[in-house]
N, C-alpha and C positions, 0 to 999 in steps of 0.2 A: 452679587454672588459671586462667589469666590473658588477656584475651581483644584483642590487641597488632593484632588488622587483618581487617574489616568489609567485603563487595567483593560487588559483580552482575558476569555476565559475560548478555551476551546473543548469542546465535546467531540460535536462531529461538522459543526460550523464555528465561528471567527465570533463571535460574542463583542462587541466594543458597548465598554462603557466607563462613567465619571461619577466621580463628588465631589458634586458642590455645596456649600456653604450656602442657607438661606435661611433670610430671615422674615419672617411672617411684620404684617407690613399694621394688624390691625394689636397685636400683643407685643410686636419687640421679640417674642422667644425665635429662637434660632432650632436652627434641624439642618440635620441631613440630607441633603437631594440628591440621592441616587436616578440614573436617566442608563435604561440599557437600550440599543438600538436591536426592534425585533425585525429580523428579516422572512422568517420563518415562525406558522403556526405555534411547531412541536417550537420553537424554543420559550415560545408566550408559556406554553404546558409547563413548562420547567422550571422556569423561574415565579410560575403564579403556583404553585408546589412549594418553592421556597418561602411566599411569601404567607399560604397559608396557616402551613408551621410555625412559621415568625410572629404572626396577628396572633393566636392562641397562646404561644409560652410565654409564658409570666417568669423570671427570675432575676433578680436582681446581679448577674453576669452576662445576661442575654440585651444586646441592646435591640427595643422593641420597635414598630412600623406604629405608627401613628397612621397613615394613610396613603393607600397605590390605584395607581392610573394609568389605562393605555388609552394613548393618545399620539397623532401621526405619527405610529409605527415605532414607539419610546414607550417602553415601562418607567413609570417617575414611584419610584417608590420613595415618601419621606420620611427619615427614620430619625429618633432622638437623637441629640449629640450627645457622647461615654466623656463622664468627666477624668 
């Protein structure tokens, strides 16, 4: 996995996240894997709204979400890699 973006986002809390490039071991397909540290339930709620919108939105100019899951106080979002 190669990390290619680090960042923070500040609403009411400092939210640390990074994006890595990941490869599916079975198919060899690449994806962007966004990992967000979640410290409060309202932070997770905010990101789940984003996940819900991007999951339903299908357009050539919008990077789609492949899947998202919450594990060990982290939100993991797998997205298609833009060409």
